[in-house]
C-alpha positions as a Python dict, from the first residue, in 0.01 Angstrom:
ca = {
    (1, 'M'): (0, 0, 0),
    (2, 'I'): (71, 347, -137),
    (3, 'C'): (186, 382, -500),
    (4, 'A'): (551, 487, -528),
    (5, 'K'): (483, 676, -853),
    (6, 'C'): (164, 874, -795),
    (7, 'G'): (93, 837, -421),
    (8, 'D'): (-256, 685, -466),
    (9, 'E'): (-378, 386, -271),
    (10, 'M'): (-302, 59, -453),
    (11, 'R'): (-537, -238, -453),
    (12, 'M'): (-422, -591, -382),
    (13, 'T'): (-449, -805, -694),
    (14, 'E'): (-299, -1132, -574),
    (15, 'K'): (-195, -1303, -253),
    (16, 'D'): (36, -1604, -284),
    (17, 'T'): (138, -1826, 7),
    (18, 'S'): (243, -2138, -184),
    (19, 'S'): (612, -2073, -117),
    (20, 'G'): (559, -2054, 259),
    (21, 'R'): (588, -1674, 247),
    (22, 'D'): (296, -1430, 238),
    (23, 'I'): (358, -1244, -89),
    (24, 'R'): (107, -978, -196),
    (25, 'E'): (90, -806, -533),
    (26, 'Y'): (-65, -461, -575),
    (27, 'A'): (-173, -251, -874),
    (28, 'C'): (-238, 122, -892),
    (29, 'D'): (-558, 211, -1077),
    (30, 'G'): (-437, 570, -1130),
    (31, 'C'): (-105, 516, -1308),
    (32, 'G'): (-97, 138, -1369),
    (33, 'H'): (215, 82, -1157),
    (34, 'T'): (242, -266, -998),
    (35, 'D'): (442, -363, -693),
    (36, 'W'): (467, -647, -444),
    (37, 'E'): (570, -699, -83),
    (38, 'V'): (651, -991, 140),
    (39, 'Q'): (452, -987, 464),
    (40, 'G'): (654, -1265, 627),
    (41, 'P'): (590, -1634, 672),
    (42, 'A'): (251, -1765, 564),
    (43, 'L'): (13, -1870, 839),
    (44, 'W'): (2, -2230, 717),
    (45, 'Q'): (383, -2243, 733),
    (46, 'I'): (386, -2114, 1091),
    (47, 'L'): (124, -2370, 1196),
    (48, 'S'): (303, -2651, 1014),
    (49, 'D'): (636, -2569, 1178),
    (50, 'D'): (467, -2546, 1517),
    (51, 'R'): (300, -2886, 1468),
    (52, 'K'): (634, -3045, 1372),
    (53, 'E'): (805, -2899, 1680),
    (54, 'F'): (518, -3020, 1901),
    (55, 'E'): (532, -3372, 1755),
    (56, 'A'): (911, -3383, 1797),
    (57, 'A'): (878, -3272, 2160),
    (58, 'Q'): (614, -3540, 2223),
    (59, 'A'): (841, -3804, 2069),
    (60, 'D'): (1131, -3688, 2287),
    (61, 'R'): (915, -3706, 2600),
    (62, 'A'): (789, -4052, 2506),
    (63, 'L'): (1144, -4171, 2440),
    (64, 'A'): (1264, -4029, 2771),
    (65, 'A'): (974, -4191, 2957),
    (66, 'D'): (1037, -4523, 2782),
    (67, 'S'): (1410, -4518, 2858),
    (68, 'G'): (1336, -4420, 3218),
    (69, 'A'): (1099, -4715, 3252),
    (70, 'R'): (1358, -4949, 3098),
    (71, 'R'): (1624, -4815, 3335),
    (72, 'E'): (1398, -4878, 3635),
    (73, 'R'): (1318, -5230, 3515),
    (74, 'S'): (1684, -5313, 3456),
    (75, 'Q'): (1784, -5177, 3797),
    (76, 'T'): (1504, -5370, 3963),
    (77, 'G'): (1605, -5681, 3772),
    (78, 'R'): (1969, -5642, 3875),
    (79, 'A'): (1870, -5587, 4237),
    (80, 'G'): (1659, -5902, 4221),
    (81, 'I'): (1951, -6098, 4079),
    (82, 'R'): (2187, -5958, 4340),
    (83, 'S'): (1940, -6041, 4611),
    (84, 'L'): (1902, -6396, 4484),
    (85, 'W'): (2281, -6432, 4458),
    (86, 'N'): (2323, -6297, 4811),
    (87, 'R'): (2065, -6541, 4943),
    (88, 'L'): (2242, -6826, 4767),
    (89, 'L'): (2582, -6725, 4905),
    (90, 'A'): (2433, -6675, 5249),
    (91, 'S'): (2293, -7027, 5249),
    (92, 'F'): (2639, -7165, 5167),
    (93, 'G'): (2800, -6945, 5430),
    (94, 'K'): (2573, -7073, 5703),
    (95, 'S'): (2635, -7435, 5625),
    (96, 'R'): (3009, -7407, 5687),
}
């Protein structure tokens, strides 16, 4: 970073990412001016957010797969019941 007062190159004195933002503090050795800048989100925050999104997507896929399997089982079960009922009614129909 360039010093706003004297134009010399400033050295980084501190880097803080505890807030989830990459905040860097600089000091000028020539005039003693200090300044800071925000570089954007911290890397750990980006990775954490990405992991949460990935886990949520996995949970959604698992839920969709589970509900799809339940739907298939219930439809198969209903078809089996209908088939049994039809066979029962058919046996009564033939005896008349």
